[in-house]
Steps between C-alpha positions, in 0.01 A plus 500: 500500500833577677539495881446835671808682615540608864411858413190395309393271783526783752306734275241225443455480880416871515830662597587826319764457237738746660484324838542156337809611305646661812437191713662269244803727462558546874467127568746412225241329280488203738140420413142596562493398867797716596351794306164447671667497842663835421170645376321395816767640730527834316134551407465802727835662418452857372748442214374157394370636166808704416662366180827311520765532231541178297814311597753388244407174337164366398173683532318476834258208509602378151682175449843548337514436128732236358727782377521647853557156649772413247560177311459173684302644787189305409278742688172573323532192278219244497263689737159332531201685369221569755138454407233744614403267786861465614541876489188547711628234744832679527323831562285334768809365676656845495186660643492239776864578571413870519214426740730287716759776511227748592380276786854458626547876492173561687594243764841662540344845532251365755783353708688829480186692605451266799863548599466879474184485715683293763785749501253788532328337795831417664617859460166622640538276804856620555386862470216439747737334746747788469218751559387307808855489637525875449173558689618275784828691520312830516269370775799369695679833472183683613466270802865551591454876469197488735693290751792742486272803553329326793836414656612862463176622657543263797861609540393867499240429769758318706737797474222733619428275798868480586529879480201539735658260748829690483317829557320352801825368643672836451215687670498252787876541539474879476216549748519187713782609730332809646132471426427371848649816659303743286228694685160364420153551637435324831410139460255297694570169663476210260168332508208402289377786283146438381411660168158596627333519841334181616265444788595134545815417697789371289525126475822315522552353158805430295500648147743401227408785263467874531304743281674837479349816351750779428383856439728704274562877524302565180184352652517162321549173687662159456367177645696177526498180707825398673599208717473571872867416554626726222702803604367853471778562244303286253209743525730798446661330197155428352402866544823625342445275198135595447463862611514622136818705525810447285752263655847632556799464723463851647142455620443501877329200661144556618402551866210284621259618770218312667154652479371449853659542740741724313845344487808544281691180428878525537765333291534238774129422468558409136672182617209393724216272384155645432354273768737639762415859402127434557404539131324161482239418370460839330629854528501839334839670445576850377797599281687812602846639432766409753599770741795703368834408655 
């Protein structure tokens, strides 16, 4: 029995005839192993079963005849004849070669799958890091925006305070030069003014604080504790800031009166300490409009 040709060997191993012929033609008839390598690499190609036109020369998978080889070539002469056992052994070797190629292909595909998985994880980590950086940037921008708004709010409050101080200074400059000469109700001699009658004689005691209650024209009252050495102007400023009316440069300063005995404090009294005016440790003052000039 003659030795199997490459085409017959491939068909014997289970490859379709069309694929075997195509593999042999595209590998230049270099042998079964080269054809098997091509079949393994292109097994999943969509056009693997499309027929291929026969090239010029001998038939695919068929050994050239002596006529095709020409005289003196010697090819095809004296070929050994294979027995059935030798043919089976050759088929077995081919099947083992196919199995080896299949294992090599599976190992290669496994390595490629592992590499794709590593790339996928690396891309996922990069995407997660980019998302985290974006969140951190947004949080940083939000914090900067809050700091900017807080700074603007503090600056606005400072401008309001400065405007109040300017208004106070302008009123003091406007009314300070002639307030002392304005006619006012008769005043009593300076002395201690108790807020309520007491049967016990006053005791000589030094106080460092003074509790002042101020009654407003609308019937409400303000109560605040001042230092005994603070000037009466501090009480007037406190009343002007808390009497509930809108602040403005054209607003007249308030006139303070003592409750008992009745006394109107002059602009000069505003520079005197509460202790010197007899308003320590406590006193009740009344707010009234200044006398018209």
